[in-house]
N, C-alpha and C positions, 0 to 999 in steps of 0.2 A: 340640910337636904338640898339636893339639886332640883331645880325646876325643869320640867319637861318643856321642850320647845313645841309650840303648837303651830300647825300649818293648816291652812284651809284648802280643802280639796276642790272646792267649788268657787274658785276665783273667777271673777268676771273679766273676760278679755276686753280690752279697749277696742272700740270699733275702728277698723282700718279705713283710712281715707284713700280714695282713689288718687292716682297721679294727677288727674285733671283738677280735682278738688285742691290738692296741695299746690299746684301751679297757680290756680285761681286765687288762692289765699295770699300767695307771695307776690303775685303779679309778674312772675318770671315768664309765663306764657306770652304775655303781651310784649315783654322786652325781647324775647327770642323771636317772636313773629316779626316784630319791627326790624330787628337786625337782619333777619333772613330776607325781608322785602327790600331793604336797602342794598344788600348784596346782589340780589337778582336785578334790581334796577341798574346798578352800576355795570354789571356784566352783560346787560341786554343790548348794549350798543355794539354794532359790528366792528367799528374801528378799535374799540377797546378789546374785543375778542381777538382781533388780529394781533394787537400788541401782546396780549397774553400768550398767544400761540408762539410768537417769536421768543418771548421771554422764557417759555418752557424749555427751550434749547440751551439756555444759559444767560449770563449777563450780557447786556447790550448797553452801550453808551447812548445817551438821549439823542445825540446827533446821528448815530448809526441807525437808530430806530426811525428817526424822521426821514432819513434818506431811503431806507428800505420801504417805508410806507408811502413815500412820495408826498409827504405832508410837510407843513412848516414846523419848525422847531417849537414855536409857541403852541400850536395845536397838539402836538405830541406831549408837551409838558403838561398841558391842561388835562389831557386824558390820563396821564400817569398820576397827576395830583388826585384825581377822583379815585383811582385804584388804590393809592396810598391811604386816602381818607378811610376807605373801607378795610384797610389792612390786608389787601389782596397781594400787594407787592411792597417791597421795601427799597430804600435807596441807600447808596453808598457813594461817598465822594473820595476820589483819588486824584489829588492835585486839582486840575481844572475840569476833570472829567467826572460826570455824575452817572453812576450805574444804577 
């Protein structure tokens, strides 16, 4: 004789947690907020925004950026280092030139 499969029509659904509860449990809300704050702090500087505006048009050599900004090479390099640290820009080396 074959057994009949029994199913329960009155299954209790698991309570759904809200997105905020899920994020709070995993701590990802704090990580995302911290990352966003760091990004905004980095982009809040006027000289870095000007560099980003120039870079939006395409690749620039660091020396070209320094000349266009009227700043020293060291200053521009430090600004770019901060932008790279937040992964806003990337660098590429071609011989002696860094783009």
